[in-house]
Structure formats: structure tokens, C-alpha cells
C-alpha positions in Angstrom: -108.1 -1.0 -24.7 -111.1 -0.1 -26.9 -114.1 -2.4 -26.4 -114.5 -2.7 -30.1 -111.0 -4.2 -30.6 -111.2 -6.8 -33.4 -109.9 -9.9 -31.5 -110.9 -12.3 -34.3 -108.8 -10.4 -36.9 -105.9 -10.3 -34.3 -106.0 -14.0 -33.8 -106.2 -14.7 -37.5 -103.1 -12.6 -38.1 -101.3 -14.1 -35.1 -102.1 -17.6 -36.4 -100.4 -16.7 -39.7 -97.4 -14.9 -38.3 -96.7 -16.4 -34.9 -93.2 -17.8 -34.4 -92.5 -20.9 -32.2 -89.6 -21.4 -30.0 -89.5 -25.0 -31.3 -87.1 -25.3 -34.3 -88.8 -26.6 -37.4 -87.0 -29.4 -39.5 -84.1 -28.3 -41.8 -84.9 -28.2 -45.4 -82.9 -30.8 -47.2 -83.3 -30.8 -51.0 -82.6 -34.1 -52.7 -82.4 -33.3 -56.4 -81.8 -30.2 -58.7 -85.0 -28.2 -59.1 -86.3 -28.8 -55.5 -87.7 -25.6 -54.2 -88.5 -24.0 -50.9 -90.7 -20.9 -51.1 -93.1 -19.1 -48.8 -92.9 -16.3 -46.2 -89.9 -15.7 -43.9 -91.3 -15.8 -40.3 -88.0 -15.6 -38.5 -84.5 -14.5 -39.0 -82.2 -15.9 -36.3 -78.6 -17.1 -35.6 -78.1 -20.7 -36.5 -78.5 -22.8 -33.3 -75.2 -24.6 -33.9 -73.2 -21.6 -35.3 -74.1 -18.2 -34.0 -72.1 -16.5 -36.8 -74.5 -18.0 -39.4 -77.9 -16.7 -40.3 -80.9 -19.1 -40.4 -84.2 -18.4 -42.0 -87.5 -19.9 -40.8 -89.8 -20.1 -43.8 -93.5 -20.9 -43.8 -94.8 -22.4 -47.0 -98.2 -21.7 -48.4 -99.5 -25.0 -47.0 -98.6 -24.0 -43.4 -95.4 -26.0 -43.0 -92.3 -24.5 -41.7 -88.6 -25.2 -42.6 -85.3 -24.0 -41.4 -82.6 -23.2 -44.0 -79.5 -25.4 -43.9 -76.1 -24.1 -42.9 -74.6 -24.0 -46.3 -71.9 -21.5 -47.3 -73.3 -20.7 -50.7 -76.8 -20.3 -49.3 -75.3 -18.0 -46.5 -73.8 -15.8 -49.3 -77.2 -15.5 -51.0 -78.8 -14.7 -47.7 -76.1 -12.0 -47.0 -76.8 -10.6 -50.5 -80.6 -10.4 -50.4 -80.9 -9.6 -46.5 -84.4 -11.1 -46.2 -86.6 -9.7 -43.5 -89.5 -11.1 -41.5 -92.5 -11.1 -43.7 -90.5 -11.4 -47.0 -91.7 -13.6 -49.8 -88.7 -15.9 -50.8 -87.9 -18.6 -53.2 -84.9 -20.8 -52.8 -84.1 -23.5 -55.5 -81.5 -26.2 -55.3 -79.4 -26.3 -58.4 -77.3 -29.5 -57.7 -73.6 -30.0 -56.9 -70.8 -27.8 -58.3 -67.3 -28.8 -59.4 -65.5 -30.8 -56.8 -62.1 -29.4 -55.7 -59.3 -31.8 -54.6 -59.7 -32.9 -51.0 -63.2 -31.2 -50.6 -66.8 -32.3 -51.0 -68.5 -30.7 -54.1 -70.4 -27.5 -53.2 -74.2 -27.4 -53.3 -75.5 -24.6 -55.5 -78.6 -22.6 -54.9 -80.5 -19.7 -56.4 -82.6 -17.2 -54.5 -85.2 -14.5 -55.0 -86.5 -12.2 -52.2 -89.2 -9.6 -52.1 -89.0 -7.8 -48.8 -92.0 -6.1 -47.1 -92.7 -2.7 -48.7 -90.9 -3.7 -51.9 -93.7 -5.4 -53.6 -94.5 -4.0 -57.0 -97.9 -2.9 -57.9 -97.6 -4.1 -61.6 -97.8 -7.7 -62.5 -94.4 -9.3 -63.1 -93.9 -12.0 -65.6 -92.1 -15.3 -64.7 -89.2 -14.3 -67.1 -88.8 -11.0 -65.3 -88.8 -12.6 -61.9 -86.4 -15.3 -62.9 -84.1 -12.6 -64.3 -83.8 -11.0 -60.9 -82.9 -14.4 -59.2 -79.2 -14.1 -58.1 -77.4 -17.4 -58.5 -74.5 -18.7 -56.3 -72.2 -18.3 -59.2 -73.1 -14.6 -59.5 -72.5 -14.1 -55.9 -69.2 -15.9 -56.1 -68.2 -13.8 -59.2 -69.0 -10.5 -57.3 -66.8 -11.6 -54.4 -63.8 -12.5 -56.5 -62.1 -9.0 -56.6 -62.3 -8.6 -52.9 -61.0 -12.1 -52.2 -58.2 -11.7 -54.7 -57.2 -8.4 -53.0 -57.1 -10.0 -49.6 -55.0 -12.9 -51.1 -52.6 -10.4 -52.7 -52.2 -8.5 -49.4 -51.3 -11.8 -47.6 -48.7 -12.5 -50.3 -47.2 -9.0 -49.9 -47.2 -9.5 -46.2 -45.2 -12.7 -46.7 -42.7 -11.0 -49.1 -42.1 -8.2 -46.6 -41.5 -10.7 -43.7 -38.7 -12.1 -45.9 -37.2 -8.9 -47.5 -38.2 -6.2 -44.9 -39.0 -3.8 -47.7 -39.5 -4.1 -51.5 -39.6 -1.5 -54.2 -42.9 -1.0 -55.8 -41.7 -2.1 -59.3 -40.3 -5.4 -57.9 -43.4 -6.1 -55.9 -45.5 -5.4 -58.9 -43.7 -8.1 -61.0 -43.9 -10.5 -58.1 -47.8 -10.0 -58.0 -47.9 -10.5 -61.8 -45.8 -13.7 -61.6 -48.3 -15.1 -59.0 -51.1 -14.4 -61.4 -52.8 -11.6 -59.3 -54.9 -9.2 -61.3 -54.6 -6.4 -58.6 -51.8 -3.9 -58.6 -49.6 -2.6 -55.7 -51.6 0.6 -55.7 -54.7 -1.5 -54.9 -53.0 -3.2 -52.1 -51.8 0.1 -50.6 -55.4 1.3 -50.5 -56.0 -1.2 -47.7 -54.0 1.0 -45.4 -51.9 -1.9 -44.1 -48.7 -1.0 -46.1 -47.1 2.3 -47.1 -44.6 3.4 -49.6 -41.8 5.9 -48.9 -40.6 8.6 -51.3 -38.2 6.3 -53.0 -40.9 3.8 -53.8 -40.2 1.2 -51.2 -43.1 -0.7 -49.7 -43.1 -1.5 -46.0 -45.7 -2.6 -43.6 -47.3 0.5 -41.9 -46.1 0.8 -38.4 -48.9 0.9 -35.7 -49.0 4.1 -33.7 
């Protein structure tokens, strides 16, 4: 190792970026408008659910917080894909509409600037806020895929009862159920197939 290695600079950087094995407290916003912002110092599986992603965020005053395991927040994390070193802002927007038998969802918005993506020019607050993706926008973007999955499940159910259905009949059944996807959309999933007479069956596994 070179004798002129700058250990003071190294220790200064280490102090800023080091990651502890101890888990910091979970961020728990109390009212709409509460914010968590700073630098992502770690991205790891949630300690209680390995399928969920947890961010460790260090705030400008040196405190660290762990993001809560919240489905809306997980969708935003999946959308933005924050990396270690990213600048991040998370804002709590309050509770959404409660569905029967369920607790009301907690809504969040998020903005991320990953390392290497920082812009050289100054960005106004209005421009930054325009880039924040809200929970509603994430949910809206996921609707077509979710509806296609639900339509495929319905087609599967119909075929279990009838064995095979003509495409025209199946199209009407989808419309009656309120689906906005067509039989052709469902066929693109590769789970079902149509014969030359237009009858839809489940594709046999080979």
C-alpha cells in the first residue's frame, strides 16, 4: 500500500457511508406530509419477510431509519429501484379509501436520484415534484397486468366447467364480467390455445 495513502479522507468517507449490522428504527410517519429523505446506505431483504425489500436511509442530520414493510411503499421501491448512494425522498400522504373487511391503505410518494444520474443543471422544486411517482400512479400502471391475470383466472374457471369454449362465447363472457381485455390478450399469455374452429382450450403441457 502506498505510504502516502490518505487515511484521514478514507476514514471521513467511511464514517459517512459505513453500514452497521444493527437494524435502525423503522420510520413510522404519523400525519400526511411527514417526510423521510436522505441517502440510501443499504438495500436488503426485510428481516421479517425476505421477499420484501427494505431501505436503510441516513438523513442529513446523521440518523438512520428503516423503511416499513408496506405494500404501496414496496411498489414504489420496485418502480424506482433505489441503489446504495441514492438520494431519496419519501412522503406519507395519509390513508386511502378503505375496502370492506380491510384496513385503509397507507399512501406514499417517492422520488429517487440514483448515483450517476444526478443532473448538472439546477432543477426547480416544481420540476422535482413533477417527477415524484405517487402510489396511485403505480397502481394505475399495474392495472392492465392485474386485469389480464384476473381474466386468465376466469377463463381457466370457465374451461374447467365446459372443457372448451368458442372464442366468440368466451369474448361475451369476459365482457359480461366487465373485463376490458379480449380473448386474444389472454391467448398471448401462452396458457391457452385456439384450434382451427375457434375453440379455446388449455394448452397441454408437453
